[in-house]
PDB file with one MODEL, atoms N, CA, C and O in Angstrom:
MODEL        1
ATOM      1  N   UNK A   1     133.435 173.034 160.033  1.00  0.00           N
ATOM      2  CA  UNK A   1     133.524 173.419 158.459  1.00  0.00           C
ATOM      3  C   UNK A   1     132.759 173.893 157.441  1.00  0.00           C
ATOM      4  O   UNK A   1     131.765 173.183 157.290  1.00  0.00           O
ATOM      5  N   UNK A   2     132.824 174.937 156.571  1.00  0.00           N
ATOM      6  CA  UNK A   2     131.449 175.092 156.220  1.00  0.00           C
ATOM      7  C   UNK A   2     131.979 173.931 155.118  1.00  0.00           C
ATOM      8  O   UNK A   2     133.060 173.359 154.982  1.00  0.00           O
ATOM      9  N   UNK A   3     130.473 173.847 154.272  1.00  0.00           N
ATOM     10  CA  UNK A   3     130.550 172.940 152.893  1.00  0.00           C
ATOM     11  C   UNK A   3     131.057 173.423 151.794  1.00  0.00           C
ATOM     12  O   UNK A   3     130.994 172.704 150.797  1.00  0.00           O
ATOM     13  N   UNK A   4     131.470 174.297 151.723  1.00  0.00           N
ATOM     14  CA  UNK A   4     131.847 175.104 150.521  1.00  0.00           C
ATOM     15  C   UNK A   4     133.516 175.804 150.951  1.00  0.00           C
ATOM     16  O   UNK A   4     134.034 176.704 150.288  1.00  0.00           O
ATOM     17  N   UNK A   5     134.024 175.302 151.917  1.00  0.00           N
ATOM     18  CA  UNK A   5     135.212 175.491 152.191  1.00  0.00           C
ATOM     19  C   UNK A   5     136.209 174.780 151.471  1.00  0.00           C
ATOM     20  O   UNK A   5     136.266 173.552 151.417  1.00  0.00           O
ATOM     21  N   UNK A   6     136.864 175.436 151.010  1.00  0.00           N
ATOM     22  CA  UNK A   6     138.061 174.732 150.036  1.00  0.00           C
ATOM     23  C   UNK A   6     139.223 173.475 150.944  1.00  0.00           C
ATOM     24  O   UNK A   6     139.751 172.469 150.470  1.00  0.00           O
ATOM     25  N   UNK A   7     139.283 173.842 151.872  1.00  0.00           N
ATOM     26  CA  UNK A   7     140.037 173.110 152.750  1.00  0.00           C
ATOM     27  C   UNK A   7     139.538 171.671 152.887  1.00  0.00           C
ATOM     28  O   UNK A   7     140.297 170.706 152.981  1.00  0.00           O
ATOM     29  N   UNK A   8     138.041 171.592 152.891  1.00  0.00           N
ATOM     30  CA  UNK A   8     137.519 170.369 153.011  1.00  0.00           C
ATOM     31  C   UNK A   8     137.655 169.368 151.976  1.00  0.00           C
ATOM     32  O   UNK A   8     137.455 168.161 152.107  1.00  0.00           O
ATOM     33  N   UNK A   9     138.103 170.138 150.677  1.00  0.00           N
ATOM     34  CA  UNK A   9     138.496 169.023 149.301  1.00  0.00           C
ATOM     35  C   UNK A   9     139.672 168.740 149.366  1.00  0.00           C
ATOM     36  O   UNK A   9     140.017 168.175 148.328  1.00  0.00           O
ATOM     37  N   UNK A  10     140.712 168.883 150.286  1.00  0.00           N
ATOM     38  CA  UNK A  10     141.970 168.508 150.433  1.00  0.00           C
ATOM     39  C   UNK A  10     143.125 169.782 149.917  1.00  0.00           C
ATOM     40  O   UNK A  10     142.731 170.919 149.659  1.00  0.00           O
ATOM     41  N   UNK A  11     144.868 169.291 149.803  1.00  0.00           N
ATOM     42  CA  UNK A  11     145.342 170.060 149.209  1.00  0.00           C
ATOM     43  C   UNK A  11     144.997 170.501 147.667  1.00  0.00           C
ATOM     44  O   UNK A  11     144.179 169.726 147.170  1.00  0.00           O
ATOM     45  N   UNK A  12     145.395 171.499 146.828  1.00  0.00           N
ATOM     46  CA  UNK A  12     145.425 171.861 145.636  1.00  0.00           C
ATOM     47  C   UNK A  12     143.948 172.345 145.180  1.00  0.00           C
ATOM     48  O   UNK A  12     143.901 172.820 144.045  1.00  0.00           O
ATOM     49  N   UNK A  13     142.747 172.291 145.902  1.00  0.00           N
ATOM     50  CA  UNK A  13     141.395 172.179 145.599  1.00  0.00           C
ATOM     51  C   UNK A  13     140.905 173.784 145.147  1.00  0.00           C
ATOM     52  O   UNK A  13     139.797 174.092 144.708  1.00  0.00           O
ATOM     53  N   UNK A  14     141.740 174.439 145.323  1.00  0.00           N
ATOM     54  CA  UNK A  14     141.666 175.877 144.531  1.00  0.00           C
ATOM     55  C   UNK A  14     142.132 175.996 143.414  1.00  0.00           C
ATOM     56  O   UNK A  14     142.132 177.135 142.949  1.00  0.00           O
ATOM     57  N   UNK A  15     142.634 174.993 142.670  1.00  0.00           N
ATOM     58  CA  UNK A  15     142.849 175.104 141.417  1.00  0.00           C
ATOM     59  C   UNK A  15     142.199 173.926 140.759  1.00  0.00           C
ATOM     60  O   UNK A  15     142.283 173.851 139.533  1.00  0.00           O
ATOM     61  N   UNK A  16     141.650 173.127 141.331  1.00  0.00           N
ATOM     62  CA  UNK A  16     140.998 171.809 141.152  1.00  0.00           C
ATOM     63  C   UNK A  16     139.564 172.655 140.414  1.00  0.00           C
ATOM     64  O   UNK A  16     138.942 173.511 141.043  1.00  0.00           O
ATOM     65  N   UNK A  17     139.240 172.280 139.145  1.00  0.00           N
ATOM     66  CA  UNK A  17     137.810 172.792 138.703  1.00  0.00           C
ATOM     67  C   UNK A  17     137.044 171.348 138.867  1.00  0.00           C
ATOM     68  O   UNK A  17     137.417 170.208 138.587  1.00  0.00           O
ATOM     69  N   UNK A  18     135.796 171.863 139.444  1.00  0.00           N
ATOM     70  CA  UNK A  18     134.728 170.802 139.348  1.00  0.00           C
ATOM     71  C   UNK A  18     133.764 171.063 138.755  1.00  0.00           C
ATOM     72  O   UNK A  18     132.974 171.935 139.116  1.00  0.00           O
ATOM     73  N   UNK A  19     133.600 170.167 137.441  1.00  0.00           N
ATOM     74  CA  UNK A  19     132.425 170.921 136.287  1.00  0.00           C
ATOM     75  C   UNK A  19     131.694 169.572 136.024  1.00  0.00           C
ATOM     76  O   UNK A  19     132.164 168.561 136.546  1.00  0.00           O
ATOM     77  N   UNK A  20     130.543 169.481 135.227  1.00  0.00           N
ATOM     78  CA  UNK A  20     129.684 168.113 135.328  1.00  0.00           C
ATOM     79  C   UNK A  20     130.173 167.728 133.842  1.00  0.00           C
ATOM     80  O   UNK A  20     130.869 168.466 133.144  1.00  0.00           O
ATOM     81  N   UNK A  21     129.707 166.476 133.474  1.00  0.00           N
ATOM     82  CA  UNK A  21     130.199 165.966 132.449  1.00  0.00           C
ATOM     83  C   UNK A  21     129.364 166.331 131.269  1.00  0.00           C
ATOM     84  O   UNK A  21     128.174 166.472 131.548  1.00  0.00           O
ATOM     85  N   UNK A  22     129.665 166.505 130.112  1.00  0.00           N
ATOM     86  CA  UNK A  22     128.516 166.542 129.091  1.00  0.00           C
ATOM     87  C   UNK A  22     127.268 165.844 129.132  1.00  0.00           C
ATOM     88  O   UNK A  22     126.227 166.349 128.711  1.00  0.00           O
ATOM     89  N   UNK A  23     127.329 164.909 129.535  1.00  0.00           N
ATOM     90  CA  UNK A  23     126.359 164.164 129.846  1.00  0.00           C
ATOM     91  C   UNK A  23     125.331 163.984 130.818  1.00  0.00           C
ATOM     92  O   UNK A  23     124.254 163.389 130.789  1.00  0.00           O
ATOM     93  N   UNK A  24     126.126 164.861 131.967  1.00  0.00           N
ATOM     94  CA  UNK A  24     125.485 164.926 133.117  1.00  0.00           C
ATOM     95  C   UNK A  24     124.574 166.708 132.878  1.00  0.00           C
ATOM     96  O   UNK A  24     123.516 167.104 133.366  1.00  0.00           O
ATOM     97  N   UNK A  25     125.491 167.357 132.000  1.00  0.00           N
ATOM     98  CA  UNK A  25     124.826 168.611 131.352  1.00  0.00           C
ATOM     99  C   UNK A  25     123.390 168.110 130.908  1.00  0.00           C
ATOM    100  O   UNK A  25     122.341 168.457 131.451  1.00  0.00           O
ATOM    101  N   UNK A  26     123.502 167.258 129.856  1.00  0.00           N
ATOM    102  CA  UNK A  26     122.400 166.721 129.106  1.00  0.00           C
ATOM    103  C   UNK A  26     121.171 166.304 130.099  1.00  0.00           C
ATOM    104  O   UNK A  26     120.100 166.895 129.963  1.00  0.00           O
ATOM    105  N   UNK A  27     121.293 165.448 130.943  1.00  0.00           N
ATOM    106  CA  UNK A  27     120.456 165.037 131.813  1.00  0.00           C
ATOM    107  C   UNK A  27     119.829 166.059 132.616  1.00  0.00           C
ATOM    108  O   UNK A  27     118.672 166.121 133.034  1.00  0.00           O
ATOM    109  N   UNK A  28     120.855 166.892 132.763  1.00  0.00           N
ATOM    110  CA  UNK A  28     120.024 168.173 133.790  1.00  0.00           C
ATOM    111  C   UNK A  28     119.410 169.132 133.064  1.00  0.00           C
ATOM    112  O   UNK A  28     118.587 169.827 133.659  1.00  0.00           O
ATOM    113  N   UNK A  29     119.652 169.371 131.709  1.00  0.00           N
ATOM    114  CA  UNK A  29     118.945 170.371 130.709  1.00  0.00           C
ATOM    115  C   UNK A  29     118.236 169.632 129.942  1.00  0.00           C
ATOM    116  O   UNK A  29     118.051 170.110 128.823  1.00  0.00           O
ATOM    117  N   UNK A  30     117.679 168.428 130.191  1.00  0.00           N
ATOM    118  CA  UNK A  30     116.387 167.514 129.261  1.00  0.00           C
ATOM    119  C   UNK A  30     115.350 168.163 129.375  1.00  0.00           C
ATOM    120  O   UNK A  30     114.716 168.274 128.326  1.00  0.00           O
ATOM    121  N   UNK A  31     114.849 168.732 130.423  1.00  0.00           N
ATOM    122  CA  UNK A  31     113.569 169.357 130.752  1.00  0.00           C
ATOM    123  C   UNK A  31     113.184 170.746 130.000  1.00  0.00           C
ATOM    124  O   UNK A  31     112.025 171.147 129.899  1.00  0.00           O
ATOM    125  N   UNK A  32     114.252 171.379 129.519  1.00  0.00           N
ATOM    126  CA  UNK A  32     114.374 172.148 128.739  1.00  0.00           C
ATOM    127  C   UNK A  32     114.277 172.036 126.928  1.00  0.00           C
ATOM    128  O   UNK A  32     113.813 173.000 126.319  1.00  0.00           O
ATOM    129  N   UNK A  33     114.554 171.311 126.483  1.00  0.00           N
ATOM    130  CA  UNK A  33     114.192 170.763 125.200  1.00  0.00           C
ATOM    131  C   UNK A  33     112.863 170.545 125.220  1.00  0.00           C
ATOM    132  O   UNK A  33     112.352 169.603 125.825  1.00  0.00           O
ATOM    133  N   UNK A  34     112.160 171.495 124.490  1.00  0.00           N
ATOM    134  CA  UNK A  34     111.070 171.731 123.852  1.00  0.00           C
ATOM    135  C   UNK A  34     110.236 172.844 124.282  1.00  0.00           C
ATOM    136  O   UNK A  34     109.031 173.002 124.085  1.00  0.00           O
ATOM    137  N   UNK A  35     111.197 173.713 125.003  1.00  0.00           N
ATOM    138  CA  UNK A  35     110.851 174.680 125.430  1.00  0.00           C
ATOM    139  C   UNK A  35     111.210 176.107 124.724  1.00  0.00           C
ATOM    140  O   UNK A  35     112.092 176.044 123.867  1.00  0.00           O
ATOM    141  N   UNK A  36     110.748 177.131 124.929  1.00  0.00           N
ATOM    142  CA  UNK A  36     110.696 178.530 123.985  1.00  0.00           C
ATOM    143  C   UNK A  36     112.073 179.215 124.687  1.00  0.00           C
ATOM    144  O   UNK A  36     111.859 179.727 125.785  1.00  0.00           O
ATOM    145  N   UNK A  37     113.308 179.278 124.240  1.00  0.00           N
ATOM    146  CA  UNK A  37     114.241 180.130 124.472  1.00  0.00           C
ATOM    147  C   UNK A  37     114.016 181.521 124.653  1.00  0.00           C
ATOM    148  O   UNK A  37     113.386 182.284 123.921  1.00  0.00           O
ATOM    149  N   UNK A  38     114.603 181.752 125.710  1.00  0.00           N
ATOM    150  CA  UNK A  38     114.507 183.325 125.873  1.00  0.00           C
ATOM    151  C   UNK A  38     115.779 183.679 126.755  1.00  0.00           C
ATOM    152  O   UNK A  38     115.928 182.849 127.652  1.00  0.00           O
ATOM    153  N   UNK A  39     116.536 184.474 126.750  1.00  0.00           N
ATOM    154  CA  UNK A  39     117.761 185.009 127.196  1.00  0.00           C
ATOM    155  C   UNK A  39     118.046 184.761 128.704  1.00  0.00           C
ATOM    156  O   UNK A  39     119.125 184.447 129.205  1.00  0.00           O
ATOM    157  N   UNK A  40     117.020 184.940 129.236  1.00  0.00           N
ATOM    158  CA  UNK A  40     117.189 184.795 130.879  1.00  0.00           C
ATOM    159  C   UNK A  40     117.356 183.188 131.096  1.00  0.00           C
ATOM    160  O   UNK A  40     117.606 183.025 132.290  1.00  0.00           O
ATOM    161  N   UNK A  41     117.325 182.186 130.550  1.00  0.00           N
ATOM    162  CA  UNK A  41     117.632 180.581 130.411  1.00  0.00           C
ATOM    163  C   UNK A  41     119.095 180.515 130.462  1.00  0.00           C
ATOM    164  O   UNK A  41     119.646 179.495 130.874  1.00  0.00           O
ATOM    165  N   UNK A  42     119.834 181.653 130.025  1.00  0.00           N
ATOM    166  CA  UNK A  42     121.500 181.211 130.166  1.00  0.00           C
ATOM    167  C   UNK A  42     122.111 181.501 131.659  1.00  0.00           C
ATOM    168  O   UNK A  42     123.116 181.023 132.186  1.00  0.00           O
ATOM    169  N   UNK A  43     121.332 182.277 132.067  1.00  0.00           N
ATOM    170  CA  UNK A  43     121.560 182.336 133.869  1.00  0.00           C
ATOM    171  C   UNK A  43     121.191 180.975 134.472  1.00  0.00           C
ATOM    172  O   UNK A  43     121.914 180.395 135.282  1.00  0.00           O
ATOM    173  N   UNK A  44     119.656 180.355 133.884  1.00  0.00           N
ATOM    174  CA  UNK A  44     119.474 179.134 134.734  1.00  0.00           C
ATOM    175  C   UNK A  44     120.336 178.216 134.416  1.00  0.00           C
ATOM    176  O   UNK A  44     120.788 177.369 135.187  1.00  0.00           O
ATOM    177  N   UNK A  45     120.603 178.355 133.232  1.00  0.00           N
ATOM    178  CA  UNK A  45     121.673 177.145 132.728  1.00  0.00           C
ATOM    179  C   UNK A  45     123.167 177.387 133.644  1.00  0.00           C
ATOM    180  O   UNK A  45     123.538 176.490 134.401  1.00  0.00           O
ATOM    181  N   UNK A  46     123.753 178.316 133.540  1.00  0.00           N
ATOM    182  CA  UNK A  46     124.786 178.467 134.420  1.00  0.00           C
ATOM    183  C   UNK A  46     124.780 177.771 135.629  1.00  0.00           C
ATOM    184  O   UNK A  46     125.531 176.852 135.956  1.00  0.00           O
ATOM    185  N   UNK A  47     123.483 178.498 136.543  1.00  0.00           N
ATOM    186  CA  UNK A  47     123.256 177.753 138.027  1.00  0.00           C
ATOM    187  C   UNK A  47     123.198 176.258 137.732  1.00  0.00           C
ATOM    188  O   UNK A  47     124.027 175.627 138.389  1.00  0.00           O
ATOM    189  N   UNK A  48     122.549 175.628 137.035  1.00  0.00           N
ATOM    190  CA  UNK A  48     122.119 174.208 137.223  1.00  0.00           C
ATOM    191  C   UNK A  48     123.364 173.612 137.091  1.00  0.00           C
ATOM    192  O   UNK A  48     123.758 172.754 137.881  1.00  0.00           O
ATOM    193  N   UNK A  49     124.074 174.051 136.047  1.00  0.00           N
ATOM    194  CA  UNK A  49     125.325 173.452 135.491  1.00  0.00           C
ATOM    195  C   UNK A  49     127.086 173.864 136.007  1.00  0.00           C
ATOM    196  O   UNK A  49     128.149 173.309 135.731  1.00  0.00           O
ATOM    197  N   UNK A  50     126.799 174.940 136.760  1.00  0.00           N
ATOM    198  CA  UNK A  50     128.051 175.243 136.996  1.00  0.00           C
ATOM    199  C   UNK A  50     128.895 175.644 136.042  1.00  0.00           C
ATOM    200  O   UNK A  50     130.011 176.022 136.400  1.00  0.00           O
ATOM    201  N   UNK A  51     128.581 175.647 134.774  1.00  0.00           N
ATOM    202  CA  UNK A  51     129.251 176.411 133.816  1.00  0.00           C
ATOM    203  C   UNK A  51     129.234 177.918 133.350  1.00  0.00           C
ATOM    204  O   UNK A  51     128.102 178.394 133.432  1.00  0.00           O
ATOM    205  N   UNK A  52     130.093 178.706 132.931  1.00  0.00           N
ATOM    206  CA  UNK A  52     130.059 179.663 133.178  1.00  0.00           C
ATOM    207  C   UNK A  52     129.898 180.454 131.419  1.00  0.00           C
ATOM    208  O   UNK A  52     129.716 181.657 131.233  1.00  0.00           O
ATOM    209  N   UNK A  53     130.026 179.385 130.307  1.00  0.00           N
ATOM    210  CA  UNK A  53     129.895 180.052 128.913  1.00  0.00           C
ATOM    211  C   UNK A  53     128.912 179.125 128.462  1.00  0.00           C
ATOM    212  O   UNK A  53     129.031 177.906 128.335  1.00  0.00           O
ATOM    213  N   UNK A  54     127.625 180.074 128.167  1.00  0.00           N
ATOM    214  CA  UNK A  54     126.637 179.424 127.458  1.00  0.00           C
ATOM    215  C   UNK A  54     125.981 180.298 126.288  1.00  0.00           C
ATOM    216  O   UNK A  54     125.408 181.377 126.434  1.00  0.00           O
ATOM    217  N   UNK A  55     126.171 179.661 125.204  1.00  0.00           N
ATOM    218  CA  UNK A  55     125.651 180.650 124.195  1.00  0.00           C
ATOM    219  C   UNK A  55     124.565 180.489 123.628  1.00  0.00           C
ATOM    220  O   UNK A  55     124.448 179.322 123.254  1.00  0.00           O
ATOM    221  N   UNK A  56     123.404 181.342 123.301  1.00  0.00           N
ATOM    222  CA  UNK A  56     122.087 181.262 122.596  1.00  0.00           C
ATOM    223  C   UNK A  56     122.171 180.942 121.277  1.00  0.00           C
ATOM    224  O   UNK A  56     123.224 180.991 120.641  1.00  0.00           O
ATOM    225  N   UNK A  57     120.665 180.476 120.642  1.00  0.00           N
ATOM    226  CA  UNK A  57     120.742 180.167 119.474  1.00  0.00           C
ATOM    227  C   UNK A  57     120.879 181.123 118.743  1.00  0.00           C
ATOM    228  O   UNK A  57     121.065 180.625 117.633  1.00  0.00           O
ATOM    229  N   UNK A  58     120.913 182.392 118.638  1.00  0.00           N
ATOM    230  CA  UNK A  58     121.378 183.285 117.510  1.00  0.00           C
ATOM    231  C   UNK A  58     122.236 184.368 118.077  1.00  0.00           C
ATOM    232  O   UNK A  58     122.033 185.582 118.073  1.00  0.00           O
ATOM    233  N   UNK A  59     123.271 183.663 118.583  1.00  0.00           N
ATOM    234  CA  UNK A  59     124.415 184.393 119.357  1.00  0.00           C
ATOM    235  C   UNK A  59     125.615 184.118 118.935  1.00  0.00           C
ATOM    236  O   UNK A  59     125.926 182.943 119.132  1.00  0.00           O
ATOM    237  N   UNK A  60     126.846 185.118 118.146  1.00  0.00           N
ATOM    238  CA  UNK A  60     128.188 184.705 117.655  1.00  0.00           C
ATOM    239  C   UNK A  60     128.789 184.411 118.807  1.00  0.00           C
ATOM    240  O   UNK A  60     128.765 184.967 119.905  1.00  0.00           O
ATOM    241  N   UNK A  61     129.437 183.277 118.330  1.00  0.00           N
ATOM    242  CA  UNK A  61     130.629 182.610 119.461  1.00  0.00           C
ATOM    243  C   UNK A  61     131.909 182.583 118.424  1.00  0.00           C
ATOM    244  O   UNK A  61     131.890 182.698 117.198  1.00  0.00           O
ATOM    245  N   UNK A  62     132.911 182.411 119.219  1.00  0.00           N
ATOM    246  CA  UNK A  62     134.289 182.148 118.801  1.00  0.00           C
ATOM    247  C   UNK A  62     134.506 180.789 118.295  1.00  0.00           C
ATOM    248  O   UNK A  62     133.862 179.942 118.915  1.00  0.00           O
ATOM    249  N   UNK A  63     135.236 180.348 117.337  1.00  0.00           N
ATOM    250  CA  UNK A  63     135.374 179.120 117.104  1.00  0.00           C
ATOM    251  C   UNK A  63     136.306 178.197 117.675  1.00  0.00           C
ATOM    252  O   UNK A  63     136.488 177.039 117.299  1.00  0.00           O
ATOM    253  N   UNK A  64     136.870 178.777 118.587  1.00  0.00           N
ATOM    254  CA  UNK A  64     138.118 178.359 119.706  1.00  0.00           C
ATOM    255  C   UNK A  64     137.523 177.207 120.208  1.00  0.00           C
ATOM    256  O   UNK A  64     136.311 177.125 120.407  1.00  0.00           O
ATOM    257  N   UNK A  65     138.441 176.177 120.452  1.00  0.00           N
ATOM    258  CA  UNK A  65     137.774 175.048 121.337  1.00  0.00           C
ATOM    259  C   UNK A  65     137.364 175.821 122.638  1.00  0.00           C
ATOM    260  O   UNK A  65     137.784 176.967 122.799  1.00  0.00           O
ATOM    261  N   UNK A  66     136.563 175.232 123.560  1.00  0.00           N
ATOM    262  CA  UNK A  66     136.091 175.277 124.691  1.00  0.00           C
ATOM    263  C   UNK A  66     135.276 174.268 125.114  1.00  0.00           C
ATOM    264  O   UNK A  66     134.102 174.126 124.773  1.00  0.00           O
ATOM    265  N   UNK A  67     136.094 173.341 126.095  1.00  0.00           N
ATOM    266  CA  UNK A  67     135.082 172.096 126.726  1.00  0.00           C
ATOM    267  C   UNK A  67     133.956 172.746 127.439  1.00  0.00           C
ATOM    268  O   UNK A  67     132.929 172.079 127.314  1.00  0.00           O
ATOM    269  N   UNK A  68     133.808 173.761 128.104  1.00  0.00           N
ATOM    270  CA  UNK A  68     132.858 173.919 129.184  1.00  0.00           C
ATOM    271  C   UNK A  68     131.754 174.813 128.612  1.00  0.00           C
ATOM    272  O   UNK A  68     130.894 175.291 129.353  1.00  0.00           O
ATOM    273  N   UNK A  69     131.781 175.058 127.184  1.00  0.00           N
ATOM    274  CA  UNK A  69     130.895 175.791 126.373  1.00  0.00           C
ATOM    275  C   UNK A  69     129.532 175.103 126.322  1.00  0.00           C
ATOM    276  O   UNK A  69     129.540 173.885 126.141  1.00  0.00           O
ATOM    277  N   UNK A  70     128.524 175.647 126.440  1.00  0.00           N
ATOM    278  CA  UNK A  70     127.553 174.791 126.099  1.00  0.00           C
ATOM    279  C   UNK A  70     126.487 175.765 125.023  1.00  0.00           C
ATOM    280  O   UNK A  70     126.305 176.949 125.304  1.00  0.00           O
ATOM    281  N   UNK A  71     126.021 175.329 124.159  1.00  0.00           N
ATOM    282  CA  UNK A  71     125.436 176.220 122.540  1.00  0.00           C
ATOM    283  C   UNK A  71     124.055 175.486 122.780  1.00  0.00           C
ATOM    284  O   UNK A  71     123.763 174.295 122.889  1.00  0.00           O
ATOM    285  N   UNK A  72     123.399 176.528 122.815  1.00  0.00           N
ATOM    286  CA  UNK A  72     121.493 175.790 122.895  1.00  0.00           C
ATOM    287  C   UNK A  72     121.166 176.234 121.352  1.00  0.00           C
ATOM    288  O   UNK A  72     121.043 177.378 120.915  1.00  0.00           O
ATOM    289  N   UNK A  73     121.059 174.936 120.633  1.00  0.00           N
ATOM    290  CA  UNK A  73     120.294 174.528 119.513  1.00  0.00           C
ATOM    291  C   UNK A  73     118.954 174.891 119.380  1.00  0.00           C
ATOM    292  O   UNK A  73     118.137 174.153 119.931  1.00  0.00           O
ATOM    293  N   UNK A  74     118.508 175.961 118.708  1.00  0.00           N
ATOM    294  CA  UNK A  74     116.792 176.046 118.521  1.00  0.00           C
ATOM    295  C   UNK A  74     116.662 175.939 116.909  1.00  0.00           C
ATOM    296  O   UNK A  74     117.523 175.875 116.031  1.00  0.00           O
ATOM    297  N   UNK A  75     115.075 175.946 116.861  1.00  0.00           N
ATOM    298  CA  UNK A  75     114.480 175.860 115.839  1.00  0.00           C
ATOM    299  C   UNK A  75     114.132 177.640 115.522  1.00  0.00           C
ATOM    300  O   UNK A  75     114.069 178.507 116.393  1.00  0.00           O
ATOM    301  N   UNK A  76     113.955 177.826 114.123  1.00  0.00           N
ATOM    302  CA  UNK A  76     113.220 179.109 113.704  1.00  0.00           C
ATOM    303  C   UNK A  76     112.442 179.879 115.016  1.00  0.00           C
ATOM    304  O   UNK A  76     112.649 181.020 115.429  1.00  0.00           O
ATOM    305  N   UNK A  77     111.718 179.118 115.398  1.00  0.00           N
ATOM    306  CA  UNK A  77     110.580 179.545 116.296  1.00  0.00           C
ATOM    307  C   UNK A  77     111.057 179.825 117.746  1.00  0.00           C
ATOM    308  O   UNK A  77     110.335 180.278 118.634  1.00  0.00           O
ATOM    309  N   UNK A  78     112.513 179.460 117.886  1.00  0.00           N
ATOM    310  CA  UNK A  78     113.447 179.669 119.166  1.00  0.00           C
ATOM    311  C   UNK A  78     112.857 178.816 120.255  1.00  0.00           C
ATOM    312  O   UNK A  78     112.766 179.210 121.418  1.00  0.00           O
ATOM    313  N   UNK A  79     112.286 177.118 119.657  1.00  0.00           N
ATOM    314  CA  UNK A  79     112.256 176.348 120.479  1.00  0.00           C
ATOM    315  C   UNK A  79     113.278 175.277 120.268  1.00  0.00           C
ATOM    316  O   UNK A  79     113.718 174.714 119.265  1.00  0.00           O
ATOM    317  N   UNK A  80     113.577 175.157 121.950  1.00  0.00           N
ATOM    318  CA  UNK A  80     115.128 174.345 121.993  1.00  0.00           C
ATOM    319  C   UNK A  80     115.090 173.182 121.258  1.00  0.00           C
ATOM    320  O   UNK A  80     114.007 172.631 121.062  1.00  0.00           O
ATOM    321  N   UNK A  81     116.055 172.757 120.848  1.00  0.00           N
ATOM    322  CA  UNK A  81     115.945 171.393 120.177  1.00  0.00           C
ATOM    323  C   UNK A  81     117.040 170.383 120.707  1.00  0.00           C
ATOM    324  O   UNK A  81     116.832 169.179 120.856  1.00  0.00           O
ATOM    325  N   UNK A  82     118.524 171.185 121.038  1.00  0.00           N
ATOM    326  CA  UNK A  82     119.508 170.216 121.639  1.00  0.00           C
ATOM    327  C   UNK A  82     120.202 171.196 122.395  1.00  0.00           C
ATOM    328  O   UNK A  82     119.787 172.302 122.741  1.00  0.00           O
ATOM    329  N   UNK A  83     121.364 170.641 122.625  1.00  0.00           N
ATOM    330  CA  UNK A  83     122.406 171.347 123.406  1.00  0.00           C
ATOM    331  C   UNK A  83     123.545 170.745 122.566  1.00  0.00           C
ATOM    332  O   UNK A  83     123.297 169.690 121.984  1.00  0.00           O
ATOM    333  N   UNK A  84     124.834 171.326 122.429  1.00  0.00           N
ATOM    334  CA  UNK A  84     125.641 171.102 121.919  1.00  0.00           C
ATOM    335  C   UNK A  84     127.035 171.684 122.968  1.00  0.00           C
ATOM    336  O   UNK A  84     126.925 172.434 123.938  1.00  0.00           O
ATOM    337  N   UNK A  85     128.222 171.123 122.461  1.00  0.00           N
ATOM    338  CA  UNK A  85     129.482 171.019 123.216  1.00  0.00           C
ATOM    339  C   UNK A  85     130.783 171.560 122.376  1.00  0.00           C
ATOM    340  O   UNK A  85     130.859 171.284 121.179  1.00  0.00           O
ATOM    341  N   UNK A  86     131.586 172.168 122.881  1.00  0.00           N
ATOM    342  CA  UNK A  86     132.779 172.442 121.792  1.00  0.00           C
ATOM    343  C   UNK A  86     133.525 173.616 122.734  1.00  0.00           C
ATOM    344  O   UNK A  86     134.545 174.175 122.330  1.00  0.00           O
TER     345      UNK A  86
ENDMDL
END
């Protein structure tokens, strides 16, 4: 059986979403704090966390609640300061 085979995880695994907690995301992305933001980081963040919605520091986003969204907070020089969730 392949490692990513849905049958490996039991019934209803196709509808079960496995995601990192916000705390796990913060721990995973901690090495990025203090680095300069570039748009390519969004793909890296998606790959590291498994989350598909990442919003850069100067990007417009909806105000709807999205528990899976990661917002990158940066200063005027685009140095990453933190990450936020909502």
